N, C-alpha and C positions, 0 to 999 in steps of 0.2 A: 623591548616595544617593537624593532627595526630587525628586520631577517636580515637585510643586507641594505643599511643607510646609504651607502654611495650610490646604489642603483636604483633607489627609490627619490632622488630629488627633481621635485617638479616644480614650476610656477604657476602655482592655482590662483592666485590673487595678490595685488598689489594695491596698497593703501600709501595714498599719497598727502603729508602732512606740511603744515606750512607755518611759519612765525619768526625765526630768528632773522636779524637783521646783518648777521654775519657768515661767513664760514662755521658748518658744524663739524667741529672738531673728534668728537667722541660721542658715542650713546653705548646705553646700558641697561640691561633689563633688570628689575627687582627678582628675587628667587621665586616667588610666586608666578610671575609674569604678568602682573595685573598693571604694573608700572614701567615706563622706560624713562629714563632722563638721557638729555641730551645738552650739551655745552656747546658754547659757539663764541667765536672772536665779536662779536656785541656784547661779552661781559655777563651772559645772563645763562642759568639752567633753566629746561624747561622739564616739568613733569608732565608725561602725556599718559592717560588710560588709553590700553592697548585694546579691550574690548569695543569700545565705541570710538575709537581716535579722539578722545577729547583732549584738551589741552587741561591738566589740572592745575597747575601753579606756574608763574614766573617766578625763579625764585634770584635774588638780588643780593649784593654783599661784596662781592669783588669789584676792584678797580681798574680792571684789565681783563684782555681778552683770557676765556677759560679755556685751556688747553686738552683736559682730561676729567674723566667723571668715572664712577664707580659706585655699585652698591655693597653693603656687606652681605655678608652671606646670610643672615635672619633678615636681610629686609629694612631694618629699624635704622637703620643710618646708610647715608652716601656721602661720598666725598667727593671733593674739586681741587684741581690745581689750576693756579693762576701766572700770568704772567706778571701780578702784581707782588710776587717774591711771597706769596702766602699758599698755602694748602687750607682748606677748611672741610670740616666735618658737619654734616647736617642730619637732622631727623625728620623722621618722614610724618610722623605722625606726635603732636604738630609739626609742620614744617617750619624749621628754625634750624639755625647755627650754633650749633653746638659748643664747636671748639675752633680757632684761628690759631693756625700752626705756623709761628714764626721764628725760622730756623736758616732759612736759604738767604742767601745774599743776592741773589739773581732767579730769574724767572723759573718758576715751578712746571714741569715739562709734565709729570707723571705722578700718578698716586693708586695704589692697590692697597686691600684690604687682604691680610691672611684670611684663609679658611676657615681657622680655629677662630676668628672675632676676637683676637685680643691686640692685634698690631695692624698700623697702618704703615705703609712705607711711600716716601716722596725723593723724588729727584728732581736735577734740574742743570739750568746754564752754570751754577759753581762748582759743577764735576762730581758734587758729594750726594751720598745716599744716606737719608734719615730715617729710622724707624720709631714710631710713635707708639705711646700706650693709648690705646682707646678710650678707654676708662675716664683717665685722668687728662690726655692730650700733653704729656709730657715726653721728651724725647728721652729714647730709651738707649738708642746707639746710632754708631755714625760709621759708614764706610766709605774709605777713600781708598782709591786704585784709579780709576778713571782718569784718561788725561784729558778728556775733552766732556762737554756738556751730556747728562744722562737725561736721555727721552725716552724711555720704555722701562717698564718694571713688570714682574709678574711673580707671585708664588706659585709654588708648587702645591697640588691638593693637600698634600699633608703636611703643609705649613714647616717643612725642613727645609727647604731652600728656598731663596731668593734670586731671581735672575735679572739682571740690569742691561740694557742695551745703550749704547753711547755713541757719539759723534766721532769718537776715535776708533771706530769701526768693530769695536769688539764686543762680545757677549760675556760678561761676570756672571758666575755662578755663586751664590754666598751660602757656606753652610749654616744654617741659623741654631743649630744645637750641639753639643759635644766639642770636640775640637774646632776650632777655626779652621776653614777651609776656603780657598778661592780656587774656581775652575774658569780659565781665559779660555773662550773658544773664538777661533780667528778664522777667518776666510770669508767673510763680507769686505767690498771693495768700495764701500760706500756707510754713512750714519744709519745706525740701527733704529730703528723707527717706530716698532712695534715686537711685544713678545707674548707668547702664550703655552703655558703649560696643557698637556692632556691628562686624563684621569690616568693613562699607561705609561705618565712617567716621559713622553718625548717633549722635546722644548723647540716651537717653532718663533723664527726671527725673521722679521721682514725689514728690508733695507733700500734705501735710497738707492742701490746698485742696481734695481730692480730684479734682485732675486728673492726667494722665501726659502731659509735653508730649514731643514726638520734635524734636530739634534738627538740623539741617544747621549743622556746624561750619565747612565751606568758603563757605557763604551768608551764615554768622552769624545765623541766623532759624529760627523755630519753624516745624516742615512739620506737625505734628497735634497738637492738644488732644484728648487721649484721656478721655472720663470726663467727671465734674463736673456729673453731673445728680443724684447725692447727694454731699453735702459729707462725706467719709468720709478718714482718713488712707491715704494709699496708702504702704505698707509696703515693697515691692520691686518691682524690675523685672528682667526678664531676657531677653536677646536671643537667641534659638534661634541653633545653629551658623553658617547660613549668612544671618543677620541678617533672614529674608524674614517672622518672628512675634515678636512681644513678648509675655510674659507680665507680668501684674502682679496684684499681692495687696493687699487693702485691709481696713478692718473690714469685718465681716459672712464670711459662710462661703465667699465664692466665689474662684475663680482664674480672673481673665479671660485670653483668649489673642487679641490682634490681628494683623491682617494689615497689615503695611506697604505693602502697595502703597496701599492708598485708607484706611488708619484705620480701617477696620471692626472690632467685636468678633466674632468668628467662633465661639468657645466660652467657655462660662460652667462651669466643672468644679467641681462639687458633690461634698462628702463629709466636709469637716470640720462639728462640730459648733458651731464658735465661730470668731473672727476668725482668718485666716490671715496667719499673720506673715511668712514670708519663701519666694520659691521660686525655684529655679534649673532650668536645663536642664543636662543630663549631656554631656559633650564631643561624644559621638558625636550629639547630637541625639535619642536613641532615649525620653530617660526625662524627666519633670519632677517635681520633688520640691518639696512645699510641708509648712511646719510650721505648727503654733496651738498653742491653749490650749483644752484640751478637759476636761469634768467626766466622771469615769468612776466613775457610779452603781453599777457592778460591783463594784469594789473597795471600795466604803464599805460596802456590803451585806456584804463579807465580812471587816470588821472586828471581832475577838474584843473580849469583854468588857471584859478589862483595857486594851486598848489605846482601848477606848471610854472608860474611867473616865477614862484618862490625857488623853485628848484633852478630858474636860469641864473638866479645871484651865486649859487652854491658852485664849488669847483667841478670841473667838465668830468671829474673820474667820478663825481658820485650823481651825475644826472641820471643814469638808470637805477630803477628800483631793483633790486636783488632779494630775491626769495629762496629759502631755502629749506630742505625738505628731507624727509625721509622715506623710506620703502620698506613694507614688509613682505616676505616671500614665505609663502607655504611651501614647509620641506616634508617630504614624503607622501604616502598615501592614507 
């Protein structure tokens, strides 16, 4: 579809959504690109209709901040990870909780479906990585090896490898078939907050050290170190469909797009008024969405007198009404 996607990135349209009452920690497209799920520190997941920008459902169940969300490859399920020490699997039609996964002893920070649709991985503050059977909700395997919290996870596109990123500054790549093998990738100087595999087998990792590292799993080495000029927390990384470009978000209002041919930053997408927290390409590669934390002054000005008096009784840090949003970027021509 794209002759040279890295040269065709344009900002043609931005859609502004509001609703969450806490930081938007993660967002994910359904495989058919009809839905987007977002999760927040407000303890909720929101399902949005991408074509009309309509809120389809507010999904409740977790009793703490929701840190991560993702769709299964067939779009029939989505999963969430929460500070309440559980991961949950939900069906999209009807929207209901299918499994409550209770194996972690502390906050669950990451969940990822395997591309073959058979498994779900979860990781958290207990330093443990758990693999779950999607059909039964039973725990299949447990991986130990990280010496600090597991904050990020990703399956390779062939479901043969699992990558996990940790507060111990390492990325571990676990073989899921055949002989057990663990590859430990070192180089980051901060917590590894996000991971993503490309269809070509490259692995990207983003860290609190302000850098994105792109790894060749076959060669067991780092190919590119992206950024690092400013020591900001890299929050999310996402490859486009063909792996030719990589998007990343960090503290600050920019979403950066990198050319995987030479590691150059080819675009800085602006529009957020506050730090961008998450980004993901649509399956078609035509859309890139990112979420952030923004102050909506207009809404604050509309607060009526009675509500204003009630707010005065609250702690000062809660006086300002915070609205949280997503932006959609049109990619390509």
